[in-house]
DOMAR-450458 format. One line per 2 residues: number of its first residue (from 1); their letters; for each residue x, y, z of C-alpha. Coordinates in Angstrom, 2 decimals, decimal comma. Layout:
NUM = A = X Y Z | ...
// end
This chain:
1 = XX = 0,00 0,00 0,00 | 1,29 3,46 -0,98
3 = XX = 1,45 6,21 1,65 | 2,23 9,77 0,58
5 = XX = 5,09 11,17 2,65 | 5,65 14,88 3,06
7 = XX = 9,23 15,66 2,14 | 11,56 17,81 4,16
9 = XX = 14,92 19,31 3,24 | 15,98 21,35 0,24
11 = XX = 14,18 21,22 -3,10 | 16,53 18,62 -4,55
13 = XX = 15,96 16,31 -1,56 | 12,18 16,80 -1,81
15 = XX = 12,29 15,99 -5,52 | 14,41 12,91 -4,74
17 = XX = 11,69 11,64 -2,42 | 9,03 12,48 -5,00
19 = XX = 10,83 10,35 -7,61 | 11,08 7,42 -5,17
21 = XX = 7,40 7,76 -4,33 | 6,55 7,79 -8,04
23 = XX = 8,45 4,55 -8,59 | 6,63 2,95 -5,67
25 = XX = 3,23 4,22 -6,78 | 3,67 3,11 -10,40
27 = XX = 5,36 -0,24 -9,78 | 3,39 -3,17 -11,14
29 = XX = 0,73 -1,05 -12,88 | 0,68 -0,38 -16,65
31 = XX = -2,78 1,15 -17,19 | -2,47 4,68 -18,57
33 = XX = -5,58 6,05 -16,82 | -4,60 4,72 -13,40
35 = XX = -0,99 5,84 -13,67 | -1,71 9,31 -15,04
37 = XX = -4,40 9,87 -12,40 | -2,10 8,83 -9,56
39 = XX = 0,81 10,81 -11,03 | -1,32 13,98 -11,22
41 = XX = -2,42 13,52 -7,62 | 1,10 12,78 -6,37
43 = XX = 2,48 15,92 -7,99 | -0,45 18,11 -6,94
45 = XX = -0,14 17,15 -3,28 | 3,68 17,07 -3,22
47 = XX = 4,62 20,31 -4,97 | 4,21 23,66 -3,29
49 = XX = 2,43 26,62 -4,85 | 0,63 24,77 -7,65
51 = XX = -3,02 25,22 -8,56 | -3,34 22,73 -11,43
53 = XX = -1,50 19,57 -12,40 | -2,44 17,13 -15,09
55 = XX = -2,02 15,65 -18,51 | -3,08 16,38 -22,04
57 = XX = -2,97 13,48 -24,49 | -2,27 13,74 -28,20
59 = XX = -5,25 12,98 -30,43 | -4,47 13,79 -34,06
61 = XX = -3,35 17,43 -34,19 | -4,67 18,43 -30,78
63 = XX = -4,11 17,73 -27,11 | -7,14 16,43 -25,22
65 = XX = -7,58 16,77 -21,47 | -6,58 13,71 -19,46
67 = XX = -6,38 12,98 -15,73 | -5,73 16,08 -13,61
69 = XX = -6,08 17,75 -10,21 | -7,42 21,29 -9,96
71 = XX = -10,22 23,41 -11,39 | -11,98 22,34 -14,59
73 = XX = -9,69 22,94 -17,56 | -9,62 23,56 -21,29
75 = XX = -10,59 20,32 -23,00 | -8,81 20,65 -26,35
77 = XX = -5,62 22,52 -27,24 | -4,29 22,59 -30,82
79 = XX = -0,67 21,48 -31,20 | 1,39 24,64 -31,54
81 = XX = -1,04 26,82 -29,53 | -0,45 28,01 -25,97
83 = XX = 2,22 26,63 -23,66 | 1,01 23,02 -23,87
85 = XX = 0,68 23,09 -27,65 | 4,12 24,71 -27,99
87 = XX = 5,74 22,03 -25,82 | 4,06 19,37 -27,97
89 = XX = 5,07 20,99 -31,27 | 8,68 21,59 -30,20
91 = XX = 8,96 18,29 -28,30 | 10,72 20,13 -25,48
93 = XX = 9,91 21,37 -21,99 | 8,49 24,87 -21,73
95 = XX = 9,18 26,85 -18,55 | 7,11 30,04 -18,49
97 = XX = 7,83 32,49 -15,64 | 4,85 34,74 -16,51
99 = XX = 2,08 33,25 -18,63 | 0,81 36,72 -19,55
101 = XX = 4,10 37,34 -21,36 | 3,80 34,11 -23,40
103 = XX = 2,49 34,83 -26,93 | -0,75 32,95 -27,53
105 = XX = -1,18 31,80 -23,91 | -4,48 30,01 -23,37
107 = XX = -5,97 31,08 -20,03 | -7,85 28,06 -18,70
109 = XX = -7,57 29,39 -15,13 | -7,32 33,14 -14,57
111 = XX = -5,42 32,50 -11,32 | -2,44 30,86 -13,05
113 = XX = 0,67 33,04 -13,36 | 3,47 30,60 -14,28
115 = XX = 3,60 27,20 -15,95 | 5,81 24,27 -16,83
117 = XX = 4,94 21,73 -19,53 | 6,94 18,54 -20,12
119 = XX = 6,37 16,39 -23,25 | 5,83 12,65 -22,76
121 = XX = 7,69 10,75 -25,47 | 7,96 6,97 -25,12
123 = XX = 10,45 5,70 -27,71 | 10,58 9,18 -29,25
125 = XX = 6,82 9,28 -30,02 | 4,83 12,16 -28,53
127 = XX = 1,80 10,86 -26,58 | 1,00 13,95 -24,54
129 = XX = 2,28 16,46 -22,02 | 2,46 16,99 -18,28
131 = XX = 1,16 20,47 -17,45 | 1,62 22,19 -14,08
133 = XX = 0,36 25,69 -13,28 | 1,09 27,99 -10,35
135 = XX = -0,64 31,12 -9,06 | 2,86 32,52 -8,39
137 = XX = 5,00 34,22 -11,04 | 8,46 32,68 -11,54
139 = XX = 7,45 29,51 -9,67 | 9,29 27,09 -11,99
141 = XX = 12,99 27,01 -12,83 | 15,79 24,71 -14,05
143 = XX = 15,59 22,56 -10,88 | 11,88 21,92 -11,47
145 = XX = 12,57 21,18 -15,13 | 15,32 18,67 -14,32
147 = XX = 13,25 16,68 -11,83 | 9,92 16,90 -13,62
149 = XX = 11,59 15,58 -16,78 | 12,93 12,68 -14,69
151 = XX = 9,43 12,18 -13,27 | 7,97 12,00 -16,78
153 = XX = 10,71 9,55 -17,86 | 9,73 7,22 -15,00
155 = XX = 6,04 7,60 -15,75 | 6,52 6,89 -19,46
157 = XX = 8,38 3,65 -18,66 | 5,54 2,39 -16,45
159 = XX = 2,66 2,96 -18,87 | 1,36 0,75 -21,66
161 = XX = 0,75 3,40 -24,30 | -0,59 1,01 -26,97
163 = XX = -4,29 1,81 -26,30 | -3,54 5,46 -27,17
165 = X = -2,30 4,88 -30,72
// end
């Protein structure tokens, strides 16, 4: 049985515990819905100063809302539009210190001020993105990017993506 532990220490130590908890939570499960739902919850309740955390999954030329924690969200985002669509189109993490300064930002939640989006790419194939929003400007940085990319790598390895082709 998984028990969420509150991490202490510096950010790197807290992220280290988060990655261990992710491995424990995902071990032995391959279902994409179950794993993405638990991953969204783990991140939402582990990270400080976040108001939305979830996944968008690639369907054709758009991202469709998947499991998440937070207020209701935009359901469909075209690839190339907004922060999520840009991360999907470029196949690289987007760290946005101030969403109001991002050209073409899609405001799903008026309270969000900063955002990080990490593409999910099993075997080099884009399947979706992890999206995390914060009500605080400049919330995300290179440390968050490093560990959230590692989080996504672990998640991608534990999911059977074949139903999403």
